[in-house]
All heavy atoms as an XYZ file, in Angstrom:
976
protein
N      47.166    111.960    225.480
C      48.489    111.367    225.445
C      48.626    110.570    224.164
O      47.690    110.024    223.656
C      48.700    110.500    226.646
C      48.691    111.161    227.973
S      50.340    111.468    228.541
C      50.073    112.843    229.601
N      49.852    110.437    223.742
C      50.116    109.721    222.496
C      50.326    108.237    222.715
O      50.557    107.802    223.865
C      51.359    110.309    221.823
O      52.491    110.019    222.661
C      51.250    111.803    221.605
N      50.312    107.487    221.628
C      50.620    106.051    221.712
C      52.040    105.843    222.228
O      52.344    104.877    222.870
C      50.439    105.409    220.361
C      48.974    105.220    219.995
O      48.123    105.294    220.911
O      48.692    105.018    218.794
N      52.935    106.799    221.895
C      54.328    106.680    222.342
C      54.422    106.711    223.847
O      55.168    105.941    224.456
C      55.164    107.800    221.730
C      56.618    107.706    222.026
C      57.459    108.797    221.329
O      57.239    109.002    220.128
O      58.239    109.445    222.062
N      53.651    107.585    224.497
C      53.659    107.680    225.982
C      53.087    106.376    226.549
O      53.623    105.823    227.493
C      52.845    108.896    226.443
C      52.638    108.849    227.956
C      53.529    110.201    226.041
N      52.016    105.878    225.959
C      51.462    104.620    226.410
C      52.452    103.478    226.304
O      52.586    102.663    227.202
C      50.165    104.292    225.577
O      49.212    105.348    225.802
C      49.550    102.985    226.001
N      53.167    103.431    225.178
C      54.191    102.396    224.977
C      55.298    102.523    226.002
O      55.774    101.510    226.520
C      54.757    102.476    223.567
C      53.772    102.039    222.510
O      52.752    101.428    222.819
O      54.049    102.345    221.316
N      55.688    103.782    226.346
C      56.719    103.975    227.355
C      56.281    103.492    228.734
O      57.070    102.912    229.485
C      57.107    105.479    227.434
C      57.915    105.955    226.212
O      58.379    105.104    225.442
O      58.016    107.180    226.063
N      55.021    103.778    229.089
C      54.491    103.345    230.384
C      54.467    101.829    230.449
O      54.894    101.218    231.430
C      53.101    103.961    230.628
C      52.425    103.340    231.854
C      53.203    105.470    230.782
N      53.996    101.188    229.385
C      53.979     99.732    229.346
C      55.396     99.154    229.455
O      55.649     98.200    230.189
C      53.292     99.257    228.044
C      53.192     97.750    227.949
C      52.455     97.338    226.667
N      51.121     97.894    226.594
C      50.047     97.437    227.223
N      50.152     96.363    227.965
N      48.885     98.025    227.088
N      56.323     99.772    228.742
C      57.722     99.281    228.722
C      58.358     99.367    230.112
O      59.046     98.433    230.537
C      58.539    100.057    227.715
N      58.144    100.447    230.831
C      58.741    100.582    232.162
C      58.135     99.583    233.130
O      58.835     98.997    233.962
C      58.717    102.019    232.680
C      57.355    102.436    233.177
C      59.732    102.206    233.812
N      56.833     99.350    233.016
C      56.203     98.351    233.888
C      56.747     96.962    233.591
O      57.078     96.190    234.510
C      54.673     98.380    233.676
N      56.899     96.631    232.315
C      57.482     95.349    231.928
C      58.926     95.192    232.397
O      59.331     94.115    232.871
C      57.356     95.152    230.417
C      55.937     94.905    229.959
C      55.755     94.960    228.463
O      56.699     95.365    227.726
O      54.682     94.548    227.973
N      59.694     96.287    232.331
C      61.084     96.268    232.830
C      61.119     96.005    234.339
O      61.997     95.256    234.830
C      61.799     97.578    232.506
C      62.341     97.698    231.122
C      63.363     98.821    230.939
N      63.301     99.940    231.835
C      62.732    101.130    231.574
N      62.120    101.326    230.422
N      62.773    102.098    232.436
N      60.174     96.574    235.048
C      60.136     96.401    236.502
C      59.894     94.943    236.843
O      60.590     94.375    237.673
C      59.059     97.296    237.109
C      59.092     97.351    238.642
S      58.182     96.070    239.504
C      56.575     96.280    238.850
N      58.902     94.312    236.221
C      58.631     92.890    236.531
C      59.790     92.004    236.089
O      60.128     91.048    236.780
C      57.311     92.464    235.904
C      56.122     93.101    236.541
C      55.294     93.986    235.876
C      55.798     92.826    237.886
C      54.192     94.593    236.467
C      54.703     93.442    238.515
C      53.923     94.301    237.793
O      52.850     94.910    238.430
N      60.392     92.310    234.932
C      61.563     91.512    234.489
C      62.689     91.635    235.493
O      63.357     90.642    235.804
C      61.972     91.953    233.088
N      62.959     92.817    235.982
C      64.037     93.043    236.965
C      63.751     92.267    238.243
O      64.653     91.608    238.777
C      64.207     94.513    237.259
N      62.525     92.288    238.715
C      62.173     91.538    239.927
C      62.375     90.035    239.689
O      62.992     89.370    240.518
C      60.691     91.798    240.316
C      60.288     91.025    241.542
C      60.534     91.534    242.817
C      59.679     89.780    241.442
C      60.179     90.804    243.931
C      59.317     89.035    242.542
C      59.551     89.556    243.818
N      61.893     89.550    238.585
C      61.930     88.095    238.312
C      63.356     87.567    238.087
O      63.643     86.414    238.393
C      61.036     87.732    237.118
C      59.584     87.756    237.481
O      59.203     87.666    238.637
N      58.736     87.881    236.474
N      64.234     88.421    237.581
C      65.628     88.001    237.341
C      66.559     88.387    238.472
O      67.764     88.212    238.375
C      66.157     88.584    236.000
O      66.132     90.005    236.070
C      65.323     88.092    234.824
N      65.978     88.975    239.544
C      66.765     89.407    240.723
C      67.788     90.463    240.327
O      68.839     90.562    240.924
C      67.459     88.246    241.384
C      66.611     87.419    242.326
C      65.670     86.585    241.628
N      64.960     85.665    242.513
C      63.743     85.226    242.255
N      63.106     85.630    241.201
N      63.157     84.406    243.107
N      67.450     91.304    239.363
C      68.342     92.369    238.894
C      68.074     93.628    239.756
O      67.392     94.567    239.302
C      68.099     92.652    237.414
C      69.066     93.676    236.828
O      69.906     94.199    237.587
O      68.930     93.970    235.657
N      68.572     93.656    240.952
C      68.329     94.726    241.889
C      68.883     96.047    241.395
O      68.339     97.107    241.654
C      68.878     94.374    243.268
C      68.313     93.147    243.934
C      68.974     92.901    245.260
C      66.820     93.209    244.083
N      69.990     96.002    240.659
C      70.580     97.210    240.121
C      69.663     97.923    239.126
O      69.712     99.158    238.986
C      71.913     96.899    239.431
N      68.808     97.174    238.462
C      67.881     97.771    237.481
C      66.864     98.688    238.146
O      66.312     99.564    237.493
C      67.147     96.690    236.695
N      66.670     98.536    239.453
C      65.711     99.417    240.144
C      66.068    100.897    239.966
O      65.197    101.745    239.853
C      65.648     99.055    241.632
N      67.339    101.200    239.878
C      67.808    102.592    239.680
C      67.268    103.194    238.378
O      67.014    104.370    238.318
C      69.345    102.655    239.656
C      69.972    102.357    240.990
C      69.824    103.499    241.998
O      69.649    104.656    241.569
O      69.902    103.216    243.188
N      67.122    102.367    237.331
C      66.634    102.877    236.061
C      65.116    102.714    235.877
O      64.553    103.246    234.948
C      67.345    102.218    234.882
O      67.010    100.846    234.836
N      64.483    101.999    236.791
C      63.034    101.759    236.694
C      62.252    102.743    237.556
O      61.194    103.214    237.145
C      62.706    100.281    237.094
C      61.186    100.083    237.210
C      63.314     99.327    236.091
N      62.773    103.026    238.743
C      62.050    103.869    239.704
C      62.728    105.234    239.808
O      63.957    105.331    239.731
C      62.065    103.217    241.086
C      61.317    101.931    241.114
C      61.956    100.721    240.960
C      59.946    101.880    241.293
C      61.294     99.508    240.944
C      59.247    100.690    241.298
C      59.931     99.490    241.148
N      61.916    106.267    240.022
C      62.491    107.612    240.230
C      63.119    107.674    241.601
O      62.775    106.894    242.508
C      61.371    108.664    240.113
O      60.414    108.511    241.154
N      64.014    108.616    241.785
C      64.693    108.784    243.082
C      63.748    109.051    244.205
O      63.941    108.643    245.344
C      65.763    109.868    242.993
N      62.600    109.723    243.902
C      61.606    110.068    244.886
C      60.392    109.149    244.864
O      59.301    109.482    245.284
C      61.172    111.504    244.735
C      60.576    111.826    243.388
O      60.671    110.974    242.462
O      59.993    112.916    243.241
N      60.604    107.928    244.332
C      59.514    106.937    244.213
C      58.798    106.751    245.550
O      59.442    106.650    246.610
C      60.090    105.608    243.779
C      59.119    104.465    243.894
C      58.061    104.325    243.008
C      59.246    103.536    244.940
C      57.138    103.270    243.150
C      58.351    102.496    245.090
C      57.294    102.374    244.189
N      57.444    106.673    245.493
C      56.613    106.470    246.669
C      55.815    105.186    246.501
O      55.085    105.020    245.522
C      55.655    107.637    246.893
C      54.728    107.378    248.073
C      56.402    108.925    247.107
N      55.972    104.258    247.471
C      55.136    103.062    247.544
C      54.070    103.323    248.591
O      54.370    103.332    249.795
C      55.962    101.849    247.911
O      55.086    100.739    248.186
N      52.855    103.588    248.156
C      51.763    103.838    249.093
C      51.429    102.637    249.959
O      51.244    102.800    251.177
C      50.540    104.379    248.352
C      50.774    105.714    247.745
N      50.772    106.879    248.485
C      51.106    106.080    246.501
C      51.038    107.906    247.712
N      51.233    107.435    246.479
N      51.432    101.388    249.436
C      51.105    100.240    250.314
C      52.153    100.043    251.411
O      51.827     99.659    252.527
C      51.089     99.047    249.381
C      50.948     99.593    248.009
C      51.553    100.980    248.031
N      53.433    100.249    251.072
C      54.482    100.017    252.057
C      54.796    101.256    252.904
O      55.466    101.157    253.911
C      55.763     99.532    251.380
C      55.671     98.195    250.601
C      56.992     97.861    249.963
C      55.230     97.094    251.557
N      54.337    102.405    252.438
C      54.634    103.650    253.143
C      56.118    104.023    253.082
O      56.671    104.560    254.014
N      56.745    103.710    251.957
C      58.199    103.949    251.799
C      58.447    104.910    250.649
O      57.609    105.102    249.774
C      58.971    102.653    251.533
O      58.459    102.015    250.364
C      58.851    101.690    252.731
N      59.653    105.493    250.667
C      60.094    106.414    249.639
C      61.493    106.031    249.189
O      62.325    105.692    250.028
C      60.094    107.879    250.167
C      60.619    108.831    249.098
C      58.693    108.292    250.606
N      61.755    106.105    247.879
C      63.071    105.874    247.390
C      63.346    104.517    246.791
O      62.669    103.537    247.125
N      64.370    104.468    245.983
C      64.771    103.232    245.311
C      65.324    102.225    246.309
O      65.119    101.013    246.193
C      65.800    103.540    244.213
C      66.301    102.267    243.536
C      65.229    104.484    243.175
N      66.053    102.692    247.321
C      66.625    101.761    248.316
C      65.513    100.961    248.995
O      65.729     99.783    249.312
C      67.412    102.551    249.354
C      68.752    103.076    248.807
O      69.176    102.573    247.750
O      69.319    103.967    249.429
N      64.373    101.582    249.253
C      63.236    100.846    249.851
C      62.733     99.746    248.953
O      62.346     98.683    249.417
C      62.130    101.847    250.204
N      62.739    100.006    247.631
C      62.332     98.969    246.658
C      63.328     97.801    246.738
O      62.899     96.622    246.832
C      62.312     99.545    245.228
C      62.073     98.414    244.206
C      61.252    100.621    245.087
N      64.609     98.079    246.681
C      65.611     97.048    246.724
C      65.486     96.235    247.999
O      65.572     94.976    248.007
C      67.020     97.648    246.560
C      68.113     96.612    246.823
C      67.162     98.267    245.178
N      65.249     96.892    249.107
C      65.093     96.208    250.400
C      63.867     95.292    250.387
O      63.926     94.128    250.820
C      64.976     97.230    251.539
C      64.930     96.635    252.895
C      64.907     97.717    253.961
C      64.804     97.132    255.322
N      64.742     98.129    256.364
N      62.755     95.768    249.870
C      61.511     94.985    249.785
C      61.687     93.789    248.857
O      61.294     92.646    249.184
C      60.329     95.832    249.340
N      62.296     94.016    247.696
C      62.531     92.918    246.739
C      63.426     91.875    247.359
O      63.196     90.664    247.248
C      63.150     93.434    245.457
C      62.189     94.146    244.535
C      60.914     94.541    244.761
C      62.499     94.588    243.209
N      60.433     95.171    243.658
C      61.359     95.215    242.717
C      63.653     94.506    242.424
C      61.314     95.758    241.419
C      63.599     95.086    241.158
C      62.447     95.670    240.659
N      64.515     92.329    247.995
C      65.461     91.396    248.631
C      64.791     90.532    249.690
O      65.029     89.319    249.786
C      66.627     92.133    249.226
O      67.372     92.783    248.220
N      63.924     91.135    250.462
C      63.193     90.409    251.506
C      62.307     89.337    250.904
O      62.264     88.187    251.378
C      62.376     91.370    252.359
N      61.577     89.675    249.828
C      60.701     88.701    249.180
C      61.523     87.591    248.537
O      61.152     86.398    248.656
C      59.839     89.360    248.109
C      58.616     90.082    248.638
C      57.945     90.904    247.552
C      57.631     89.063    249.223
N      62.647     87.914    247.935
C      63.519     86.908    247.305
C      64.084     85.957    248.360
O      64.246     84.761    248.140
C      64.624     87.525    246.482
C      64.114     88.251    245.256
N      64.687     89.401    244.802
C      63.100     87.981    244.407
C      64.040     89.801    243.711
N      63.064     88.953    243.462
N      64.398     86.486    249.531
C      64.930     85.642    250.621
C      63.839     84.754    251.186
O      64.085     83.588    251.454
C      65.493     86.526    251.759
O      66.644     87.165    251.298
N      62.673     85.320    251.387
C      61.541     84.560    251.982
C      61.028     83.489    251.020
O      60.696     82.355    251.430
C      60.416     85.527    252.321
C      59.285     85.006    253.177
C      59.797     84.427    254.477
C      58.286     86.114    253.449
N      60.971     83.810    249.718
C      60.440     82.896    248.695
C      61.468     82.837    247.527
O      61.326     83.535    246.551
C      59.101     83.391    248.161
C      58.064     83.649    249.208
C      57.628     84.945    249.493
C      57.507     82.587    249.922
C      56.668     85.184    250.462
C      56.554     82.816    250.900
C      56.109     84.106    251.184
N      62.478     81.996    247.634
C      63.541     81.949    246.645
C      63.055     81.688    245.222
O      63.684     82.120    244.267
C      64.444     80.840    247.118
C      64.174     80.697    248.563
C      62.747     81.056    248.771
N      61.941     81.038    245.058
C      61.435     80.717    243.729
C      60.380     81.666    243.191
O      59.731     81.412    242.195
N      60.163     82.775    243.889
C      59.068     83.700    243.518
C      59.250     84.272    242.109
O      60.341     84.630    241.698
C      58.905     84.809    244.548
C      57.615     85.613    244.308
C      60.101     85.754    244.571
C      57.248     86.563    245.447
N      58.148     84.289    241.373
C      58.080     84.864    240.043
C      56.739     85.604    239.953
O      55.695     85.046    240.328
C      58.140     83.822    238.959
C      59.496     83.126    238.841
C      60.538     84.030    238.194
O      60.412     84.392    237.069
N      61.565     84.348    238.973
N      56.758     86.809    239.402
C      55.540     87.572    239.183
C      55.141     87.392    237.744
O      55.964     87.632    236.838
C      55.756     89.074    239.511
C      54.480     89.864    239.194
C      56.145     89.246    240.983
N      53.916     86.944    237.507
C      53.404     86.722    236.164
C      52.320     87.749    235.873
O      51.314     87.818    236.612
C      52.865     85.292    235.993
C      52.257     85.107    234.617
C      53.954     84.281    236.250
N      52.530     88.559    234.831
C      51.521     89.567    234.481
C      50.386     88.869    233.768
O      50.602     88.190    232.760
C      52.169     90.650    233.569
C      51.092     91.607    233.067
C      53.276     91.404    234.309
N      49.195     89.034    234.319
C      47.998     88.446    233.716
C      47.265     89.471    232.837
O      46.732     89.118    231.786
C      47.044     87.956    234.835
C      47.698     86.938    235.773
C      48.026     85.590    235.116
O      47.603     85.323    233.996
O      48.769     84.825    235.764
N      47.200     90.713    233.308
C      46.552     91.817    232.565
C      47.279     93.112    232.818
O      47.735     93.342    233.966
C      45.102     92.014    233.054
C      44.188     90.888    232.704
O      44.029     90.596    231.498
O      43.619     90.278    233.635
N      47.417     93.936    231.813
C      47.978     95.252    231.973
C      47.156     96.254    231.155
O      46.999     96.066    229.936
C      49.440     95.322    231.556
C      50.066     96.692    231.819
S      51.784     96.872    231.236
C      52.595     95.548    232.099
N      46.640     97.258    231.807
C      45.864     98.308    231.148
C      46.658     99.591    231.322
O      47.038     99.936    232.430
C      44.490     98.430    231.750
C      43.636     97.159    231.751
C      42.356     97.372    232.530
C      43.319     96.760    230.328
N      46.889    100.321    230.218
C      47.616    101.548    230.255
C      46.738    102.686    229.801
O      46.048    102.577    228.767
C      48.888    101.467    229.389
C      49.654    102.794    229.416
C      49.774    100.340    229.856
N      46.702    103.749    230.597
C      45.941    104.952    230.253
C      46.792    106.156    230.609
O      47.120    106.355    231.783
C      44.627    104.980    231.027
C      43.747    106.165    230.635
O      43.852    106.655    229.505
O      42.937    106.615    231.479
N      47.180    106.896    229.565
C      48.011    108.055    229.716
C      49.286    107.676    230.446
O      50.018    106.827    229.967
C      47.244    109.173    230.459
N      49.554    108.260    231.632
C      50.816    108.030    232.330
C      50.673    107.028    233.470
O      51.465    106.996    234.400
C      51.385    109.343    232.845
C      50.425    110.077    233.786
O      49.293    109.600    234.001
O      50.831    111.118    234.316
N      49.643    106.171    233.403
C      49.406    105.199    234.465
C      49.184    103.795    233.856
O      48.653    103.647    232.755
C      48.171    105.549    235.294
C      48.376    106.831    236.036
C      47.223    107.157    236.940
N      47.265    108.529    237.394
C      47.859    108.940    238.467
N      48.481    108.067    239.254
N      47.884    110.195    238.810
N      49.619    102.798    234.634
C      49.360    101.384    234.254
C      48.678    100.688    235.438
O      49.054    100.900    236.578
C      50.662    100.700    233.924
N      47.651     99.909    235.114
C      47.021     99.059    236.122
C      47.373     97.645    235.735
O      47.149     97.227    234.575
C      45.520     99.264    236.109
N      47.902     96.887    236.730
C      48.418     95.566    236.404
C      47.891     94.523    237.391
O      47.912     94.750    238.614
C      49.957     95.550    236.424
C      50.509     94.214    235.979
C      50.526     96.691    235.598
N      47.378     93.408    236.842
C      46.948     92.276    237.651
C      47.989     91.171    237.460
O      48.284     90.809    236.340
C      45.576     91.770    237.269
C      45.095     90.581    238.069
C      43.694     90.151    237.700
N      43.618     89.608    236.333
C      43.836     88.321    236.024
N      44.139     87.461    236.960
N      43.746     87.908    234.755
N      48.546     90.684    238.561
C      49.585     89.658    238.482
C      49.272     88.489    239.406
O      48.455     88.636    240.358
C      50.961     90.213    238.869
O      50.900     90.713    240.243
C      51.428     91.334    237.948
N      49.902     87.367    239.151
C      49.900     86.257    240.079
C      51.339     85.998    240.524
O      52.271     86.293    239.786
C      49.308     84.975    239.457
O      49.976     84.665    238.239
C      47.817     85.117    239.205
N      51.458     85.481    241.725
C      52.754     85.219    242.323
C      52.981     83.706    242.348
O      52.270     83.009    243.054
C      52.856     85.784    243.751
C      52.579     87.285    243.839
C      52.479     87.690    245.306
C      53.645     88.071    243.136
N      53.951     83.251    241.605
C      54.268     81.829    241.575
C      55.523     81.577    242.399
O      56.328     82.479    242.584
C      54.445     81.355    240.127
C      53.168     81.505    239.340
N      52.290     80.490    239.197
C      52.618     82.560    238.694
C      51.248     80.891    238.493
N      51.422     82.174    238.166
N      55.680     80.361    242.887
C      56.797     80.057    243.733
C      56.573     80.467    245.176
O      57.509     80.550    245.967
N      55.298     80.733    245.502
C      54.940     81.120    246.850
C      53.923     80.086    247.366
O      52.946     79.805    246.650
C      54.275     82.511    246.825
C      53.727     82.885    248.217
C      55.247     83.556    246.353
N      54.120     79.525    248.557
C      53.135     78.576    249.037
C      51.729     79.189    249.128
O      51.607     80.305    249.648
C      53.663     78.195    250.422
C      55.102     78.622    250.431
C      55.204     79.755    249.469
N      50.753     78.512    248.617
C      49.388     79.026    248.624
C      48.595     78.645    249.884
O      47.576     79.186    250.115
C      48.630     78.524    247.376
N      49.119     77.748    250.652
C      48.411     77.334    251.872
C      47.779     75.968    251.684
O      48.074     75.051    252.445
N      46.914     75.812    250.712
C      46.310     74.524    250.398
C      46.335     74.322    248.906
O      46.453     75.271    248.123
C      44.868     74.450    250.913
O      44.073     75.373    250.179
C      44.757     74.729    252.401
N      46.164     73.050    248.501
C      46.232     72.722    247.071
C      45.137     73.389    246.256
O      45.333     73.682    245.095
C      46.143     71.221    246.878
C      47.403     70.496    247.283
C      47.270     69.020    247.038
O      46.471     68.601    246.162
O      48.020     68.253    247.680
N      43.970     73.622    246.880
C      42.839     74.161    246.107
C      42.835     75.699    246.062
O      41.956     76.269    245.455
C      41.527     73.627    246.645
C      41.279     73.952    248.100
O      42.259     74.242    248.813
O      40.094     73.913    248.550
N      43.798     76.367    246.673
C      43.859     77.823    246.623
C      44.634     78.242    245.390
O      45.672     77.665    245.052
C      44.551     78.378    247.859
C      43.704     78.442    249.084
C      44.445     79.126    250.212
O      45.629     78.831    250.447
N      43.771     80.002    250.899
N      44.180     79.288    244.724
C      44.939     79.814    243.586
C      46.194     80.487    244.109
O      46.305     80.823    245.296
C      43.994     80.825    242.966
C      43.093     81.279    244.073
C      42.968     80.059    244.973
N      47.181     80.742    243.222
C      48.373     81.460    243.675
C      47.991     82.864    244.145
O      46.986     83.412    243.688
C      49.276     81.508    242.434
C      48.438     81.104    241.279
C      47.210     80.400    241.807
N      48.761     83.413    245.068
C      48.479     84.781    245.503
C      48.496     85.719    244.278
O      49.164     85.464    243.289
C      49.625     85.099    246.458
C      50.139     83.772    246.880
C      49.922     82.834    245.737
N      47.776     86.833    244.438
C      47.711     87.764    243.323
C      47.918     89.199    243.817
O      47.828     89.479    245.027
C      46.373     87.650    242.613
O      45.300     87.933    243.482
N      48.239     90.067    242.896
C      48.395     91.491    243.211
C      47.654     92.309    242.181
O      47.534     91.939    241.010
C      49.867     91.925    243.164
C      50.738     91.296    244.219
S      52.419     92.037    244.257
C      53.046     91.671    242.625
N      47.199     93.480    242.621
C      46.667     94.530    241.740
C      47.508     95.758    242.052
O      47.609     96.160    243.212
C      45.198     94.811    242.029
C      44.265     93.703    241.657
S      44.091     93.490    239.865
C      43.454     95.029    239.341
N      48.139     96.341    241.030
C      49.007     97.508    241.224
C      48.665     98.548    240.187
O      48.342     98.224    239.059
C      50.465     97.094    241.113
C      50.892     96.113    242.157
C      52.316     95.624    241.995
O      52.616     95.076    240.892
O      53.089     95.787    242.930
N      48.787     99.799    240.615
C      48.667    100.934    239.676
C      49.940    101.743    239.819
O      50.375    102.058    240.924
C      47.452    101.816    240.047
C      46.158    101.003    239.907
C      47.438    103.046    239.143
C      44.928    101.753    240.382
N      50.564    102.030    238.689
C      51.817    102.761    238.625
C      51.608    104.111    237.981
O      50.857    104.204    236.996
C      52.870    102.046    237.787
C      53.173    100.675    238.233
C      52.647     99.561    237.587
C      54.022    100.447    239.314
C      52.921     98.286    238.001
C      54.309     99.188    239.742
C      53.756     98.089    239.070
N      52.249    105.112    238.474
C      52.304    106.406    237.799
C      53.729    106.535    237.259
O      54.698    106.323    237.996
C      52.009    107.570    238.791
C      52.122    108.904    238.145
N      52.992    109.863    238.626
C      51.497    109.458    237.078
C      52.885    110.950    237.860
N      52.007    110.710    236.916
N      53.835    106.866    235.988
C      55.120    106.947    235.351
C      55.364    108.381    234.844
O      54.467    109.019    234.294
C      55.200    105.993    234.146
C      56.517    106.123    233.377
C      55.021    104.554    234.587
N      56.550    108.861    235.155
C      56.974    110.223    234.686
C      58.395    110.130    234.170
O      59.253    109.537    234.852
C      56.879    111.222    235.861
C      57.191    112.640    235.464
C      57.109    113.609    236.690
N      58.202    113.281    237.631
C      58.032    112.992    238.887
N      56.819    112.904    239.411
N      59.061    112.694    239.650
N      58.618    110.641    232.999
C      59.952    110.667    232.390
C      60.574    109.286    232.366
O      61.776    109.101    232.651
C      60.831    111.689    233.103
C      60.309    113.094    232.993
C      61.104    114.093    233.791
O      62.124    113.732    234.413
O      60.697    115.282    233.797
N      59.785    108.270    232.021
C      60.318    106.910    231.845
C      60.585    106.126    233.098
O      61.205    105.091    233.049
N      60.142    106.644    234.273
C      60.388    105.945    235.551
C      59.099    105.896    236.352
O      58.275    106.822    236.297
C      61.455    106.611    236.349
C      62.824    106.522    235.662
C      63.878    107.178    236.456
N      65.098    107.188    235.699
C      66.276    106.900    236.170
N      66.398    106.556    237.434
N      67.334    106.924    235.391
N      58.962    104.867    237.138
C      57.789    104.714    238.035
C      58.015    105.681    239.208
O      59.044    105.599    239.896
C      57.622    103.282    238.510
C      57.365    102.356    237.286
C      56.463    103.180    239.500
C      57.378    100.908    237.646
N      57.047    106.581    239.406
C      57.149    107.550    240.492
C      56.258    107.201    241.696
O      56.584    107.624    242.827
C      56.777    108.957    240.013
O      55.440    108.968    239.559
C      57.724    109.402    238.915
N      55.179    106.499    241.468
C      54.264    106.133    242.570
C      53.655    104.776    242.258
O      53.450    104.423    241.125
C      53.116    107.140    242.708
C      53.500    108.457    243.345
C      52.269    109.315    243.532
O      51.927    110.050    242.581
O      51.658    109.258    244.631
N      53.328    104.069    243.355
C      52.677    102.777    243.223
C      51.600    102.677    244.283
O      51.819    103.059    245.435
C      53.678    101.643    243.431
C      53.119    100.235    243.458
C      54.102     99.295    242.804
C      52.776     99.741    244.869
N      50.441    102.240    243.867
C      49.335    101.901    244.764
C      49.051    100.429    244.507
O      49.135     99.954    243.377
C      48.054    102.679    244.478
C      48.223    104.140    244.577
C      47.876    104.912    245.684
C      48.721    105.068    243.603
N      48.153    106.234    245.422
C      48.670    106.373    244.128
C      49.222    104.935    242.329
C      49.077    107.519    243.453
C      49.657    106.065    241.606
C      49.561    107.320    242.193
N      48.714     99.674    245.509
C      48.428     98.253    245.259
C      47.883     97.516    246.430
O      47.833     98.044    247.540
N      47.495     96.285    246.133
C      46.999     95.369    247.141
C      47.371     93.964    246.720
O      47.534     93.696    245.511
C      45.520     95.523    247.378
C      44.703     95.498    246.122
S      43.039     96.148    246.355
C      42.273     94.852    247.247
N      47.502     93.070    247.698
C      47.933     91.735    247.435
C      47.176     90.760    248.303
O      46.771     91.107    249.419
C      49.441     91.629    247.735
O      49.874     90.298    247.747
N      47.027     89.548    247.818
C      46.451     88.481    248.633
C      47.554     87.658    249.308
O      47.260     86.635    249.953
C      45.567     87.544    247.803
O      46.366     86.916    246.796
C      44.421     88.315    247.182
N      48.803     88.078    249.179
C      49.929     87.306    249.703
C      49.834     87.083    251.198
O      50.079     85.984    251.693
C      51.251     88.000    249.387
C      52.522     87.278    249.814
C      52.594     85.909    249.150
C      53.739     88.085    249.477
N      49.401     88.065    251.969
C      49.329     87.900    253.406
C      47.901     87.630    253.882
O      47.522     87.970    254.979
C      49.831     89.182    254.078
N      47.146     86.929    253.038
C      45.737     86.672    253.357
C      45.620     85.695    254.514
O      46.412     84.745    254.648
C      45.024     86.163    252.118
C      45.574     84.857    251.635
C      44.910     84.411    250.382
N      45.660     83.242    249.894
C      45.955     83.029    248.670
N      45.605     83.882    247.762
N      46.630     81.971    248.309
N      44.629     85.918    255.380
C      44.409     84.969    256.452
C      43.800     83.681    255.909
O      43.185     83.672    254.836
C      43.451     85.697    257.381
C      42.721     86.641    256.480
C      43.700     87.013    255.398
N      43.949     82.585    256.674
C      43.302     81.326    256.255
C      41.807     81.496    256.259
O      41.219     82.137    257.115
C      43.734     80.222    257.224
N      41.175     80.937    255.238
C      39.702     80.992    255.154
C      39.107     80.024    256.142
O      39.596     78.915    256.339
C      39.265     80.666    253.737
C      39.702     81.649    252.673
C      39.243     81.160    251.306
C      39.172     83.040    252.921
N      38.053     80.456    256.781
C      37.449     79.625    257.801
C      35.944     79.528    257.506
O      35.292     80.526    257.240
C      37.672     80.263    259.140
C      37.240     79.480    260.353
C      37.664     80.219    261.616
C      37.092     79.589    262.811
N      37.434     80.340    264.032
N      35.415     78.351    257.616
C      33.983     78.151    257.377
C      33.198     78.833    258.522
O      33.607     78.774    259.700
C      33.684     76.655    257.367
O      32.308     76.432    257.383
N      32.048     79.456    258.200
C      31.289     80.138    259.260
C      30.791     79.220    260.359
O      30.617     79.627    261.473
C      30.076     80.718    258.522
C      30.316     80.541    257.089
C      31.453     79.615    256.915
N      30.627     77.922    260.072
C      30.176     77.008    261.115
C      31.285     76.146    261.650
O      31.036     75.099    262.258
C      29.002     76.139    260.587
C      29.354     75.450    259.277
O      30.162     74.527    259.321
O      28.812     75.864    258.260
N      32.537     76.538    261.489
C      33.664     75.759    261.954
C      33.896     75.830    263.443
O      34.664     75.039    263.977
C      34.944     76.196    261.191
N      33.281     76.744    264.124
C      33.503     76.857    265.576
C      32.842     75.834    266.331
O      32.190     75.175    266.645
C      33.043     78.230    266.090
C      33.930     79.347    265.539
O      35.172     79.140    265.507
O      33.405     80.394    265.146
């Protein structure tokens, strides 16, 4: 793959995070393919993205995704992010984080795989019982 393809993959990933952070739900149409598949959510389509984003924005009005690392290889991007504006549980916990892998085709994200610490259970000491 060429550097141009790599740049396109990076650009679409950056557009996606910018759209989420600015609450630009309409931008989802130009970021995701019509047949987009979210493997973690088990959903298909742009409407599912808009619904998921809206739910997160309602639940955490100050949420912002900060890209910490992005690696691009051919038509895929692997991205490590932190979620700010989300209660961490305790002061000594780091902000929740996500790891996502995107597949990009024709300038749009077609598939996403990922995991998040957002719904992590409270840590418990082994001798706390």
